C-alpha positions in Angstrom: -4.7 93.1 -163.0 -3.8 91.7 -159.6 -3.1 93.7 -156.4 0.1 91.9 -155.4 1.7 92.8 -158.7 0.2 96.3 -158.9 1.8 97.4 -155.6 5.6 97.5 -156.0 8.2 99.4 -154.1 10.8 99.0 -156.8 12.3 102.3 -157.7 12.7 103.7 -161.3 16.4 103.9 -161.9 17.4 101.8 -158.9 15.8 98.5 -159.8 18.7 96.4 -158.7 19.9 98.6 -155.9 19.0 98.0 -152.2 20.6 100.8 -150.2 21.1 100.6 -146.5 18.2 101.9 -144.4 18.6 103.8 -141.1 15.0 104.2 -140.1 11.6 102.4 -140.3 10.1 104.5 -143.1 8.4 102.5 -145.9 9.6 103.1 -149.5 6.3 104.9 -150.2 6.8 107.2 -147.2 10.2 108.0 -148.6 8.5 109.0 -151.8 6.4 111.6 -149.9 9.4 112.9 -148.1 11.4 113.3 -151.3 8.6 115.3 -152.8 8.0 117.5 -149.8 11.6 118.5 -149.5 12.1 119.2 -153.3 12.3 122.6 -154.9 9.5 121.9 -157.5 7.1 121.1 -154.7 8.0 124.3 -152.8 7.5 126.3 -155.9 3.8 125.3 -155.9 3.2 127.8 -153.1 3.7 130.5 -155.7 1.5 129.0 -158.4 -2.1 129.9 -159.0 -4.8 127.3 -158.2 -7.9 129.3 -159.3 -7.9 132.7 -157.7 -5.1 135.3 -157.7 -2.3 134.7 -155.2 -3.5 136.1 -151.9 -3.6 139.6 -150.7 -5.5 140.3 -147.5 -7.6 137.1 -147.9 -5.8 133.8 -148.1 -7.1 131.4 -150.7 -5.7 128.1 -152.1 -2.6 127.9 -154.2 -1.2 124.8 -155.8 0.8 124.0 -152.7 -2.2 124.1 -150.2 -4.3 122.2 -152.8 -1.7 119.5 -153.2 -1.4 119.1 -149.4 -5.2 118.7 -149.1 -5.3 116.2 -152.0 -2.5 114.3 -150.4 -4.3 114.2 -147.0 -7.6 113.1 -148.5 -5.9 110.6 -150.7 -4.4 108.9 -147.6 -7.9 108.6 -146.1 -9.3 107.2 -149.3 -6.5 104.6 -149.7 -6.5 103.6 -146.0 -10.3 103.0 -146.1 -10.2 101.1 -149.3 -7.3 98.9 -148.0 -9.2 98.2 -144.8 -12.3 97.0 -146.7 -10.5 95.0 -149.4 -8.2 93.2 -146.9 -11.3 91.9 -145.2 -12.5 90.8 -148.6 -9.2 89.3 -149.7 -7.4 88.0 -146.5 -4.3 87.1 -148.6 -3.6 90.8 -149.0 -3.0 91.2 -145.2 0.6 91.9 -144.2 1.5 92.8 -147.8 2.5 96.0 -149.5 -1.2 96.4 -150.5 -1.9 97.7 -147.0 0.2 100.8 -147.8 -2.0 102.0 -150.7 -3.0 105.0 -148.5 0.6 106.1 -148.3 1.0 105.6 -152.1 -2.0 107.8 -152.9 -0.8 110.3 -150.3 2.5 110.6 -152.3 0.7 110.8 -155.6 -1.5 113.6 -154.2 1.7 115.6 -153.5 3.0 115.0 -157.0 0.0 115.3 -159.2 0.2 119.1 -159.8 4.0 119.5 -159.9 4.0 119.7 -163.7 1.5 122.6 -163.9 2.9 125.8 -165.5 2.4 129.3 -164.0 -1.1 130.7 -164.1 -2.8 127.3 -164.1 -5.0 126.4 -167.1 -4.3 129.7 -168.8 -0.6 128.9 -168.7 -1.2 125.5 -170.3 -3.3 127.1 -173.1 -0.6 129.7 -173.7 2.0 127.0 -174.3 -0.3 125.0 -176.6 -1.5 128.0 -178.5 2.0 129.4 -179.2 2.4 126.4 -181.5 -1.2 126.0 -182.8 -2.1 129.7 -183.3 1.0 131.8 -182.6 4.5 132.3 -183.9 5.4 128.7 -183.2 3.2 127.5 -186.0 6.1 127.8 -188.4 8.1 125.1 -186.6 5.8 122.3 -187.6 7.9 121.3 -190.6 11.1 121.3 -188.6 10.2 118.8 -185.9 8.9 115.2 -185.8 5.1 114.4 -185.8 5.3 112.9 -182.3 7.1 115.9 -180.9 4.7 118.3 -182.5 1.8 116.3 -181.0 3.4 116.6 -177.6 4.0 120.3 -177.6 0.6 121.3 -179.2 -1.2 119.2 -176.5 1.1 120.3 -173.7 -0.4 119.0 -170.5 0.4 119.4 -166.8 -0.3 115.8 -166.1 2.3 114.6 -168.6 4.7 117.3 -167.5 4.5 116.0 -163.9 5.5 112.5 -165.0 8.4 114.0 -167.0 9.5 116.1 -164.0 9.5 112.9 -161.8 11.3 110.6 -164.3 13.4 112.6 -166.8 17.1 112.8 -166.5 17.8 116.5 -166.8 21.3 117.8 -167.7 23.8 117.6 -164.9 21.9 114.9 -162.9 23.5 111.5 -162.2 20.1 109.9 -162.1 16.8 110.4 -163.7 14.1 112.3 -161.9 13.2 111.6 -158.3 13.8 107.8 -158.4 10.3 107.2 -157.2 8.6 103.8 -156.7 6.8 102.3 -159.6 3.4 102.3 -157.9 3.6 106.0 -156.9 4.5 107.0 -160.5 1.7 104.9 -161.9 -0.8 106.4 -159.5 -0.4 109.9 -161.1 -0.8 108.9 -164.7 -4.5 109.8 -165.2 -4.3 109.4 -168.9 -2.1 106.4 -169.7 -1.5 107.0 -173.3 0.5 109.3 -175.6 -0.5 112.6 -177.1 -1.1 111.0 -180.4 -4.2 109.4 -178.8 -5.3 112.5 -176.9 -8.4 113.0 -179.0 -10.7 116.0 -178.6 -10.1 116.5 -174.9 -6.4 116.9 -175.5 -5.3 115.1 -172.4 -2.4 112.5 -172.2 -0.2 111.0 -169.6 3.4 111.2 -170.8 5.6 112.7 -173.5 7.2 110.5 -176.1 10.6 111.1 -174.4 9.3 109.4 -171.3 7.3 106.6 -173.0 9.9 103.9 -172.3 9.8 104.8 -168.6 6.0 104.3 -168.5 6.3 101.1 -170.5 8.8 99.8 -168.0 6.5 100.6 -165.1 3.3 99.3 -166.7 5.0 96.0 -167.7 6.4 95.5 -164.2 3.0 96.2 -162.5 1.0 94.1 -164.9 -1.2 97.0 -166.2 -3.5 96.1 -169.0 -2.2 97.1 -172.4 -5.1 98.2 -174.7 -3.0 98.9 -177.8 0.5 99.6 -179.1 0.9 101.0 -182.5 2.6 103.8 -184.4 0.5 106.2 -182.3 2.2 105.0 -179.2 1.1 103.2 -176.0 -2.4 103.0 -174.6 -3.0 101.3 -171.3 -5.8 100.9 -168.8 -5.4 103.0 -165.7 -3.6 101.8 -162.6 -6.4 101.3 -160.0 -4.9 103.8 -157.6 -5.3 106.6 -160.2 -9.0 106.5 -159.4 -8.3 107.4 -155.8 -5.8 110.1 -156.6 -8.3 111.6 -159.1 -11.2 111.4 -156.6 -9.1 113.2 -154.0 -8.3 115.9 -156.5 -11.9 116.2 -157.7 -13.3 116.5 -154.2 -10.7 119.1 -153.1 -10.9 121.5 -156.0 -14.7 121.4 -156.2 -15.4 121.8 -152.5 -12.5 124.1 -151.6 -13.2 126.4 -154.5 -16.7 126.9 -153.0 -15.2 127.9 -149.7 -12.7 130.3 -151.3 -15.5 131.8 -153.4 -17.4 132.6 -150.2 -14.3 134.2 -148.6 -14.0 136.4 -151.7 -17.7 137.2 -151.6 -18.3 135.7 -155.0 -20.9 133.5 -153.3 -23.2 134.6 -150.5 -23.4 132.6 -147.3 -26.9 131.4 -148.2 -25.7 130.2 -151.7 -22.7 128.5 -150.1 -24.7 126.8 -147.4 -27.2 125.6 -150.0 -24.5 124.1 -152.1 -22.7 122.3 -149.3 -25.8 121.0 -147.5 -27.2 119.6 -150.8 -24.9 116.6 -150.4 -27.1 115.3 -147.6 -30.7 114.1 -147.1 -33.1 116.3 -145.1 -32.5 114.6 -141.8 -28.7 114.8 -142.1 -28.9 118.5 -143.0 -31.0 119.2 -139.9 -28.5 117.2 -137.8 -25.6 119.2 -139.2 -27.3 122.5 -138.5 -28.2 121.4 -135.0 -24.6 120.3 -134.3 -23.3 123.7 -135.2 -25.7 125.3 -132.7 -24.8 122.8 -130.0 -21.0 123.4 -130.6 -21.4 127.2 -130.6 -20.4 127.7 -134.2 -21.8 131.2 -135.0 -19.4 132.9 -137.3 -20.5 132.5 -141.0 -17.0 131.6 -142.1 -16.7 129.0 -139.4 -20.1 127.6 -140.4 -18.9 127.3 -144.0 -15.7 125.4 -142.8 -17.9 123.1 -140.7 -20.2 122.3 -143.6 -17.3 122.0 -146.0 -15.8 119.3 -143.7 -19.0 117.4 -143.7 -19.3 117.6 -147.5 -15.7 116.3 -147.9 -16.4 113.5 -145.5 -19.5 112.5 -147.3 -17.8 112.4 -150.7 -14.8 110.5 -149.3 -17.2 107.8 -148.0 -19.1 107.7 -151.3 -15.9 107.3 -153.4 -14.6 104.5 -151.1 -17.9 102.8 -151.7 -17.8 103.3 -155.5 -14.2 101.9 -155.6 -14.8 98.8 -153.5 -18.1 98.0 -155.2 -16.5 98.3 -158.6 -13.2 96.6 -157.7 -13.6 93.9 -160.4 -14.3 96.4 -163.2 -11.4 98.5 -162.1 -9.0 95.6 -162.1 -10.3 94.4 -165.5 -9.8 97.9 -167.0 -13.5 98.1 -167.9 -14.7 100.7 -165.3 -16.3 103.7 -166.9 -15.9 107.3 -165.8 -14.5 108.5 -162.5 -15.4 107.5 -158.9 -17.3 110.8 -158.6 -19.4 109.8 -161.6 -20.4 106.7 -159.7 -21.4 108.1 -156.3 -25.0 107.8 -155.1 -27.8 110.4 -154.7 -28.2 113.1 -153.5 -24.4 113.6 -153.5 -24.0 113.1 -157.3 -26.6 115.7 -158.2 -25.1 118.1 -155.6 -21.6 117.7 -157.1 -22.9 118.4 -160.6 -24.7 121.5 -159.3 -21.6 122.7 -157.5 -19.7 122.2 -160.7 -22.2 124.2 -162.7 -22.3 127.1 -160.2 -18.4 127.1 -160.1 -18.3 127.6 -163.8 -20.9 130.4 -163.8 -19.9 132.3 -160.7 -16.3 131.4 -160.0 -14.3 130.4 -163.1 -15.9 133.1 -165.2 -15.8 135.8 -162.5 -13.9 139.0 -163.3 -11.3 138.2 -160.6 -10.4 134.8 -162.2 -10.7 136.1 -165.8 -8.2 139.0 -165.1 -5.6 136.5 -163.8 -6.1 134.3 -166.9 -5.8 137.3 -169.3 -2.6 138.6 -167.6 -1.1 135.1 -167.2 -1.8 134.2 -170.8 0.0 137.4 -172.1 3.0 136.8 -169.8 3.3 133.2 -170.9 2.8 134.0 -174.6 5.6 136.6 -174.4 8.0 134.3 -172.6 7.3 131.5 -175.2 7.8 133.8 -178.2 11.0 135.3 -176.7 12.7 132.1 -175.5 11.6 129.8 -178.3 12.8 132.4 -180.7 16.2 132.3 -179.0 16.3 128.5 -179.1 15.5 128.5 -182.8 18.1 131.1 -183.7 20.7 130.8 -180.9 23.5 132.4 -182.9 22.2 136.0 -182.5 23.5 138.3 -179.8 20.1 138.8 -178.1 19.5 135.0 -178.2 22.7 134.4 -176.4 21.7 136.8 -173.7 18.4 135.1 -173.2 19.9 131.6 -173.3 22.2 132.6 -170.4 19.1 133.2 -168.3 18.0 129.5 -168.7 19.0 127.2 -165.8 21.9 124.9 -166.6 19.8 121.8 -166.0 17.9 122.5 -169.2 19.8 121.5 -172.4 19.3 124.7 -174.2 22.7 124.4 -175.9 21.9 121.1 -177.6 22.6 120.6 -181.3 19.0 119.2 -181.6 16.2 121.7 -182.2 13.6 119.5 -180.4 15.8 119.3 -177.4 16.2 123.1 -177.3 12.5 123.7 -177.7 11.7 121.2 -174.9 14.4 122.9 -172.7 12.5 126.2 -173.0 9.2 124.5 -172.2 10.8 122.9 -169.1 12.2 126.2 -168.0 9.0 128.2 -168.4 6.6 125.6 -167.1 8.8 125.3 -163.9 8.5 129.0 -163.1 6.3 130.4 -160.4 3.7 133.1 -161.2 5.9 135.7 -159.6 9.1 134.6 -161.3 7.3 134.5 -164.7 6.1 138.1 -164.1 9.6 139.2 -163.1 11.2 137.7 -166.2 8.5 139.1 -168.4 9.1 142.6 -167.0 12.8 142.4 -167.4 12.9 141.1 -171.0 10.5 143.8 -172.0 12.5 146.5 -170.3 9.8 147.2 -167.8 12.0 146.8 -164.7 15.7 146.7 -163.9 17.5 144.7 -161.3 18.3 146.7 -158.1 21.9 146.1 -157.0 
């Protein structure tokens, strides 16, 4: 792959249109602005990241996480661009110098396809078809569609949200630039190739959009067969992924301290482990010199240092492995390729997160409640989509937003309309619909 082809400001759905511009924003900055002002992005403020939506203690939700990933992505992209322009002078004064802005936009978009209640919501959608009442639909739909819905994935759903032409729209999706769209496709293959990990990058409905993007950008095709497309990643995916990896790991540690799942000493030990002995002593001394005494503020200070260290390490990993990344032979993530002691510290943080955060009672309770809510919504609305002629089904169908083609003559289209509707809900809205359809609450007029 080559950088000049990989970075394109051509827009999906407006390939031959050049609208008049009234300001100096780049096309990639316009991508960010379109995302920030969109309803799906705003809804992220009411979607669980890891911990329950805040009460008296504010922790991260999908919106704050996405903003942080976007900010860090900008830093990663800018630093990589600065180094690689020095290495490749021919890239100076080209679109390549805007890769920071592209990764910034990708950071805003990367979680927009996640359903309510995070991972638990994903599993509820998948399990409805693999373990629940939806199992009986297998013989009524195509093999490819069945593969898509049984592997339902927030990453693939984000690409769908950004590219699909929903009912009533004159154009498809957000009309984003090719490079921004490519930068969010972490798994550039179809669900038929998902394997044991179950991850994939786009539904079969959006496969042609991805093919158009990949062909235009000169992405490496690994295979095309009856199982669908399989490509090497666009290089900027590694930067988007690194920003996400750093933010969720380090910020979850900070949130766990706020919620007293981790003591101050445990938290400090995890965050300082990214540095050698001399640097740790220097960080502790700087906090004394700057008068940082409150334990929460100390955690914030150490967290900032850890994020900065990981950002520098990921920039190094990317630039040192540029050839392998462009050849499609790079193995693992950038985090997998950082140096010691940061690599061991990251793995230890991940291990502690699983033991003391993700399996904590607080998080488990949210997952249990969220799963039940999503399971009930899927059973109820898919049931209405399968048998739309009944009175109760018609009542339920009227609840579904008009942008989703729930009235289609095609069963697959109706099922996907339900998944689009439910996956787009916020946690609070999903709970509200759950209570209403179960007769647990009535609207107040």
